[in-house]
Phi, psi and omega in degrees: 000134181291146179281158178292338181288340181285335180289140177290138180279148172292135178268341180248147176278165179298327179298318180290322177295318177298319180297319180297321179296318179297319180296319184289337183268007184293327180291318179293324180295316182292325177297316179298320180294319182291319176298316180297319179296315182292335178268000181286159182295318182297316180295320180296316178298318180302310182295319179298317180293323179295317178299316178296321182299315186270335184273328187255008175078014179293334182296328184294327180285340179271350182282156175296155186303318183296327178283324179298323180295322179292325184277325182178353174078196185284337180302318180295318178295318179295318180293321178294321178293318176296321176297316178296319176296320179295318181293329182287343177294122184265325182290127184303313181297318179292326178294318181296319178293317180292324179295319178299316179292320180299316183284346171286328183269323190232158174286167176298136178278168178264034179265107184297327179295320179290319178297325176299314179295325181293341178293343178271002185288144181290340182272122179299329180297315179291320177301316181298316179298314181295318178296321178299316182294317179299319177298317180295319180294322179294318178295324179283345182082017181258001183281119172259103190295116173295154184301326187265001187298319182298316180293322181292322177294322177297323178288331174293321178300322184277316191270334186291142178271352181264117180297331177294320176295319179301312181297312181296322178296318179295320180295318179291322178298319179293324184287330183272355181296000000 
């Protein structure tokens, strides 16, 4: 039997070995912390608010007046307020009437949620304009599909009297799946 003296002795203590392990894992630890932070609710809210700020033009209302004039003036603020009021209308008949008035004064907005609701309008001309804008946004890659858009497009396919609108609604519905 070999003697215990023949075995090579450990030169480091367990404490020293543990310290080395802790030092080596610092990169993994910081990666885990950043992943945890990015998946946190506060970070998600922050990113959502930033996205909303830059995509819906909310930032223009928060800018000082001299900068607002350079960017687009009061018309943008007025149009954004009118768009928000229009979107807030819940009754379908009142919404259709308000939408008709809105579209007489302003061009179609790039708001997919509002365009989605306009697809339910009784006037085929307004449906055509909304569908055209949605198609343009989809081609450009800027369309953030609202949850009910696919169903609304399916109802346009069924209810519209215009075969061209039916076909275009079906094509867009297939494209956004």
